[in-house]
C-alpha positions as CSV (number, residue, x, y, z in Angstrom):
1,M,-2.2,5.9,-8.6
2,Y,-1.9,4.8,-5.0
3,N,-1.5,1.2,-4.0
4,V,-2.4,-0.1,-0.5
5,F,-0.4,-3.1,0.7
6,V,-1.3,-5.0,3.9
7,K,1.1,-7.3,5.7
8,K,-0.2,-9.7,8.2
9,K,1.8,-10.8,11.2
10,G,3.9,-13.8,10.3
11,S,3.6,-13.3,6.5
12,Y,6.6,-12.6,4.4
13,N,5.1,-10.6,1.5
14,P,2.5,-7.9,1.8
15,D,-0.8,-8.3,-0.1
16,L,-2.3,-5.7,-2.4
17,A,-5.5,-4.5,-0.7
18,G,-6.5,-1.9,-3.3
19,E,-5.6,0.7,-6.0
20,F,-6.9,4.2,-5.8
21,S,-6.5,7.4,-7.8
22,N,-7.3,9.5,-4.7
23,I,-4.9,9.5,-1.7
24,N,-7.7,10.1,0.7
25,D,-9.5,6.9,-0.4
26,A,-6.3,4.9,0.0
27,I,-5.7,6.3,3.5
28,K,-9.3,5.6,4.5
29,L,-9.0,1.9,3.4
30,A,-5.7,1.5,5.2
31,T,-6.9,3.0,8.5
32,D,-10.2,1.0,8.4
33,L,-8.2,-2.2,7.9
34,K,-5.9,-1.3,10.8
35,E,-8.9,-0.5,13.1
36,K,-10.3,-4.0,12.4
37,D,-7.1,-5.8,13.0
38,E,-4.3,-4.2,15.0
39,T,-1.8,-6.8,14.1
40,I,-1.5,-5.8,10.5
41,S,0.7,-3.2,9.0
42,Y,0.1,-1.2,5.9
43,T,2.1,0.7,3.3
44,I,0.6,3.2,0.8
45,E,2.8,3.7,-2.3
46,E,2.4,6.2,-5.1
47,T,3.2,4.8,-8.6
48,T,4.7,7.1,-11.2
49,G,4.0,5.2,-14.3
50,H,7.7,4.8,-15.0
51,F,9.8,1.7,-14.8
52,D,13.4,0.9,-13.8
53,S,15.8,-1.0,-16.0
54,Y,14.5,-4.3,-14.6
55,G,10.9,-3.6,-15.6
56,E,9.8,-2.9,-12.0
57,P,7.4,0.1,-11.5
58,L,9.0,3.1,-9.7
59,T,7.1,3.9,-6.5
60,T,7.3,6.3,-3.6
61,V,6.1,5.3,-0.1
62,V,3.6,7.9,1.0
63,K,2.5,6.5,4.4
64,R,3.1,3.5,6.7
65,G,1.2,2.3,9.6
């Protein structure tokens, strides 16, 4: 599963823009959002389905832009 997070300029926490099972769909959404608004930044994370000792999901950053 791939999660796309978008952070707007001046905001503290990124917002979840979408969840995808295909990396290409996640990249397409992120690049489309970036083309519409150059001031945002995005992060695509892959979730493993496993959790750490605090109950937080383990993720790996795939791409940032």
